[in-house]
VMD Tcl script that builds the backbone (N, CA, C; Angstrom):
set m [mol new atoms 174]
animate dup $m
set s [atomselect $m all]
$s set {name element resname resid chain x y z} {
  {N N MET 1 A 12.801 -0.604 17.346}
  {CA C MET 1 A 13.667 -0.209 18.442}
  {C C MET 1 A 13.602 1.310 18.597}
  {N N PRO 2 A 13.215 1.790 19.757}
  {CA C PRO 2 A 13.079 3.231 19.967}
  {C C PRO 2 A 14.404 3.970 19.777}
  {N N GLY 3 A 14.326 5.126 19.147}
  {CA C GLY 3 A 15.509 5.947 18.968}
  {C C GLY 3 A 16.369 5.543 17.791}
  {N N LYS 4 A 16.020 4.463 17.137}
  {CA C LYS 4 A 16.810 3.998 16.002}
  {C C LYS 4 A 15.988 4.183 14.739}
  {N N ARG 5 A 16.545 4.884 13.777}
  {CA C ARG 5 A 15.831 5.087 12.516}
  {C C ARG 5 A 16.027 3.868 11.643}
  {N N THR 6 A 14.925 3.293 11.198}
  {CA C THR 6 A 14.983 2.127 10.341}
  {C C THR 6 A 14.813 2.600 8.902}
  {N N ARG 7 A 15.854 2.448 8.111}
  {CA C ARG 7 A 15.812 2.930 6.728}
  {C C ARG 7 A 14.801 2.149 5.909}
  {N N GLY 8 A 14.061 2.870 5.084}
  {CA C GLY 8 A 13.121 2.244 4.179}
  {C C GLY 8 A 11.754 1.973 4.779}
  {N N ILE 9 A 11.580 2.295 6.060}
  {CA C ILE 9 A 10.293 2.083 6.715}
  {C C ILE 9 A 9.686 3.449 7.009}
  {N N THR 10 A 8.429 3.592 6.684}
  {CA C THR 10 A 7.715 4.844 6.903}
  {C C THR 10 A 7.749 5.227 8.379}
  {N N PRO 11 A 8.099 6.491 8.695}
  {CA C PRO 11 A 8.070 6.919 10.092}
  {C C PRO 11 A 6.685 6.698 10.698}
  {N N GLY 12 A 6.651 6.198 11.908}
  {CA C GLY 12 A 5.383 5.908 12.560}
  {C C GLY 12 A 4.939 4.471 12.356}
  {N N ARG 13 A 5.609 3.740 11.483}
  {CA C ARG 13 A 5.263 2.347 11.214}
  {C C ARG 13 A 6.392 1.402 11.628}
  {N N VAL 14 A 7.413 1.945 12.266}
  {CA C VAL 14 A 8.573 1.140 12.654}
  {C C VAL 14 A 8.194 0.059 13.660}
  {N N ASN 15 A 7.301 0.386 14.614}
  {CA C ASN 15 A 6.887 -0.619 15.600}
  {C C ASN 15 A 6.191 -1.787 14.929}
  {N N VAL 16 A 5.368 -1.488 13.937}
  {CA C VAL 16 A 4.670 -2.536 13.183}
  {C C VAL 16 A 5.695 -3.416 12.485}
  {N N TYR 17 A 6.661 -2.779 11.849}
  {CA C TYR 17 A 7.719 -3.502 11.146}
  {C C TYR 17 A 8.484 -4.430 12.085}
  {N N GLU 18 A 8.861 -3.909 13.242}
  {CA C GLU 18 A 9.631 -4.710 14.205}
  {C C GLU 18 A 8.855 -5.944 14.652}
  {N N ARG 19 A 7.552 -5.797 14.894}
  {CA C ARG 19 A 6.735 -6.942 15.321}
  {C C ARG 19 A 6.572 -7.956 14.198}
  {N N LEU 20 A 6.339 -7.470 12.980}
  {CA C LEU 20 A 6.161 -8.376 11.849}
  {C C LEU 20 A 7.450 -9.132 11.536}
  {N N LYS 21 A 8.569 -8.458 11.720}
  {CA C LYS 21 A 9.869 -9.050 11.397}
  {C C LYS 21 A 10.175 -10.270 12.257}
  {N N GLU 22 A 9.530 -10.356 13.427}
  {CA C GLU 22 A 9.743 -11.505 14.315}
  {C C GLU 22 A 9.196 -12.793 13.701}
  {N N SER 23 A 8.155 -12.659 12.864}
  {CA C SER 23 A 7.497 -13.856 12.337}
  {C C SER 23 A 7.636 -14.039 10.831}
  {N N MET 24 A 8.330 -13.117 10.150}
  {CA C MET 24 A 8.503 -13.255 8.699}
  {C C MET 24 A 9.774 -12.560 8.254}
  {N N SER 25 A 10.052 -12.629 6.967}
  {CA C SER 25 A 11.273 -12.022 6.443}
  {C C SER 25 A 11.198 -10.489 6.530}
  {N N LYS 26 A 12.361 -9.872 6.489}
  {CA C LYS 26 A 12.420 -8.413 6.549}
  {C C LYS 26 A 11.704 -7.792 5.357}
  {N N ARG 27 A 11.846 -8.413 4.211}
  {CA C ARG 27 A 11.241 -7.872 3.005}
  {C C ARG 27 A 9.715 -7.871 3.092}
  {N N LYS 28 A 9.142 -8.995 3.522}
  {CA C LYS 28 A 7.687 -9.083 3.662}
  {C C LYS 28 A 7.190 -8.128 4.739}
  {N N ALA 29 A 7.919 -8.054 5.851}
  {CA C ALA 29 A 7.527 -7.168 6.946}
  {C C ALA 29 A 7.546 -5.712 6.490}
  {N N ALA 30 A 8.556 -5.331 5.737}
  {CA C ALA 30 A 8.664 -3.957 5.245}
  {C C ALA 30 A 7.519 -3.632 4.302}
  {N N ARG 31 A 7.176 -4.567 3.433}
  {CA C ARG 31 A 6.084 -4.340 2.480}
  {C C ARG 31 A 4.764 -4.098 3.209}
  {N N ILE 32 A 4.484 -4.908 4.214}
  {CA C ILE 32 A 3.235 -4.766 4.965}
  {C C ILE 32 A 3.231 -3.479 5.788}
  {N N ALA 33 A 4.347 -3.206 6.480}
  {CA C ALA 33 A 4.425 -2.008 7.320}
  {C C ALA 33 A 4.248 -0.745 6.485}
  {N N ASN 34 A 4.896 -0.681 5.332}
  {CA C ASN 34 A 4.810 0.510 4.490}
  {C C ASN 34 A 3.457 0.635 3.807}
  {N N ALA 35 A 2.764 -0.479 3.605}
  {CA C ALA 35 A 1.449 -0.427 2.976}
  {C C ALA 35 A 0.451 0.290 3.881}
  {N N GLY 36 A 0.716 0.308 5.182}
  {CA C GLY 36 A -0.179 0.959 6.127}
  {C C GLY 36 A 0.120 2.420 6.357}
  {N N LYS 37 A 0.862 3.018 5.456}
  {CA C LYS 37 A 1.255 4.417 5.605}
  {C C LYS 37 A 0.046 5.353 5.626}
  {N N THR 38 A -0.954 5.059 4.804}
  {CA C THR 38 A -2.123 5.934 4.707}
  {C C THR 38 A -3.364 5.234 5.248}
  {N N LYS 39 A -4.388 5.999 5.501}
  {CA C LYS 39 A -5.664 5.452 5.982}
  {C C LYS 39 A -6.240 4.479 4.961}
  {N N SER 40 A -6.168 4.836 3.695}
  {CA C SER 40 A -6.711 3.949 2.658}
  {C C SER 40 A -5.908 2.649 2.578}
  {N N GLY 41 A -4.602 2.733 2.803}
  {CA C GLY 41 A -3.770 1.533 2.794}
  {C C GLY 41 A -4.116 0.598 3.933}
  {N N ARG 42 A -4.334 1.161 5.123}
  {CA C ARG 42 A -4.708 0.341 6.278}
  {C C ARG 42 A -6.088 -0.272 6.079}
  {N N SER 43 A -6.989 0.497 5.488}
  {CA C SER 43 A -8.338 0.008 5.234}
  {C C SER 43 A -8.311 -1.152 4.236}
  {N N ALA 44 A -7.514 -1.025 3.196}
  {CA C ALA 44 A -7.400 -2.089 2.199}
  {C C ALA 44 A -6.840 -3.362 2.830}
  {N N MET 45 A -5.831 -3.209 3.695}
  {CA C MET 45 A -5.258 -4.378 4.368}
  {C C MET 45 A -6.283 -5.038 5.276}
  {N N ALA 46 A -7.086 -4.242 5.972}
  {CA C ALA 46 A -8.102 -4.786 6.872}
  {C C ALA 46 A -9.155 -5.564 6.086}
  {N N LYS 47 A -9.539 -5.053 4.925}
  {CA C LYS 47 A -10.518 -5.748 4.090}
  {C C LYS 47 A -9.968 -7.076 3.584}
  {N N LYS 48 A -8.696 -7.070 3.175}
  {CA C LYS 48 A -8.075 -8.314 2.707}
  {C C LYS 48 A -7.992 -9.332 3.837}
  {N N ALA 49 A -7.641 -8.857 5.030}
  {CA C ALA 49 A -7.532 -9.754 6.188}
  {C C ALA 49 A -8.889 -10.346 6.541}
  {N N ALA 50 A -9.940 -9.523 6.492}
  {CA C ALA 50 A -11.285 -10.007 6.797}
  {C C ALA 50 A -11.721 -11.054 5.779}
  {N N ARG 51 A -11.408 -10.810 4.529}
  {CA C ARG 51 A -11.765 -11.764 3.477}
  {C C ARG 51 A -11.010 -13.089 3.671}
  {N N THR 52 A -9.732 -12.994 4.032}
  {CA C THR 52 A -8.946 -14.203 4.288}
  {C C THR 52 A -9.520 -14.994 5.446}
  {N N ARG 53 A -9.848 -14.294 6.539}
  {CA C ARG 53 A -10.425 -14.979 7.701}
  {C C ARG 53 A -11.742 -15.649 7.345}
  {N N ALA 54 A -12.563 -14.982 6.553}
  {CA C ALA 54 A -13.861 -15.530 6.156}
  {C C ALA 54 A -13.676 -16.790 5.311}
  {N N ARG 55 A -12.697 -16.765 4.422}
  {CA C ARG 55 A -12.460 -17.918 3.553}
  {C C ARG 55 A -11.925 -19.105 4.347}
  {N N ARG 56 A -11.226 -18.819 5.442}
  {CA C ARG 56 A -10.693 -19.896 6.274}
  {C C ARG 56 A -11.730 -20.433 7.242}
  {N N GLY 57 A -12.890 -19.802 7.274}
  {CA C GLY 57 A -13.968 -20.279 8.122}
  {C C GLY 57 A -13.934 -19.820 9.553}
  {N N ARG 58 A -13.301 -18.692 9.797}
  {CA C ARG 58 A -13.237 -18.175 11.171}
  {C C ARG 58 A -14.413 -17.281 11.461}
}
mol reanalyze $m
mol bondsrecalc $m
mol representation Tube
mol addrep $m
């Protein structure tokens, strides 16, 4: 939500958190949103996602 500071979420990742929260718990959404704080964190998440998609046969 614009203009509202969300405690515990890295600044700049609040939009990600809000979208994730629609489909999962707040705790899981916060963990994922905060993991993307750095470039290396986002890269690691992308690699895990690609591996998951590959294992599912997509």
